[in-house]
C-alpha positions in Angstrom: 40.5 60.8 36.4 43.9 60.4 34.3 44.4 61.7 30.9 43.4 59.8 27.9 46.3 57.7 26.2 47.3 59.7 23.0 49.3 57.4 20.8 50.8 60.3 18.8 52.2 62.0 22.1 55.6 63.2 21.3 58.3 63.2 24.1 58.7 66.2 26.2 61.0 68.8 24.5 64.6 68.8 25.9 64.1 72.7 26.7 61.3 71.7 29.4 63.3 69.3 31.2 66.0 69.9 34.0 69.7 69.5 33.1 69.5 66.4 35.2 66.5 64.9 33.1 68.2 65.8 30.1 71.3 64.1 31.1 69.3 60.8 32.0 67.6 61.0 28.6 70.9 61.1 27.0 72.1 58.2 28.8 69.0 56.1 28.0 69.2 56.9 24.5 72.9 56.1 24.3 72.2 53.1 26.1 69.3 51.9 23.7 71.1 52.9 20.5 74.3 50.9 21.7 72.2 47.7 22.4 70.9 48.1 19.0 74.1 48.4 17.4 75.5 45.5 19.5 72.5 43.5 18.2 73.0 44.6 14.6 76.8 43.9 14.7 76.2 40.1 16.3 73.9 39.6 13.2 76.9 40.7 10.8 74.7 43.4 9.4 75.4 47.0 8.1 72.8 49.7 8.9 71.6 49.6 5.5 70.8 45.7 5.8 69.2 46.5 9.0 67.0 49.2 7.5 66.0 46.7 4.5 65.0 44.1 6.9 63.1 46.3 9.6 61.6 48.9 7.1 63.3 51.6 9.4 65.3 53.9 7.4 69.1 53.9 7.7 69.6 57.6 8.6 66.9 56.8 11.5 68.9 53.7 12.7 72.1 55.8 12.6 70.6 58.4 14.8 69.2 56.0 17.1 72.6 54.1 17.4 74.2 57.4 18.3 71.9 58.4 20.9 70.9 61.4 19.2 67.4 60.5 18.7 64.9 58.2 20.9 63.2 55.0 19.4 59.5 54.9 19.1 58.0 51.5 20.4 56.8 50.6 16.9 60.4 51.0 15.5 61.7 49.1 18.5 59.5 46.3 17.7 60.3 46.4 14.1 64.1 46.6 14.7 64.0 43.7 17.3 61.9 41.6 14.8 64.3 42.1 12.0 67.3 41.1 14.5 65.5 37.9 15.7 65.3 39.3 19.0 62.6 41.0 21.4 62.2 44.5 22.6 62.5 43.5 26.1 65.9 41.9 25.3 67.2 45.0 23.7 66.1 47.2 26.7 67.7 44.5 29.1 71.1 44.8 27.2 70.7 48.5 27.5 69.9 48.4 31.0 72.8 46.2 31.9 75.2 48.4 30.0 73.8 51.8 31.3 76.1 53.5 34.1 74.3 54.3 37.1 72.3 57.5 37.2 73.9 60.2 39.2 71.0 61.6 41.5 73.0 65.0 41.7 
């Protein structure tokens, strides 16, 4: 049968991905980070204020917003709750602003 769910599973390292998969991962991270930044700015908050409200450290928020780090699902929930929104709303905003993926 299928592999058991492992909550501690880490993302596949970039070195194990094809160039196209790395490009798509970067686009997704950029889009999610930008959505979180837009929500934070709409709330009129600094990264420090979001860190205090969410319990996610400011350096982690900065890396997420810059697209240099992915966001774990628990952190996405914490950030969304602090921003008075939902993870699905943040992801929908990211999807709406993400450029089309070039299949080549």
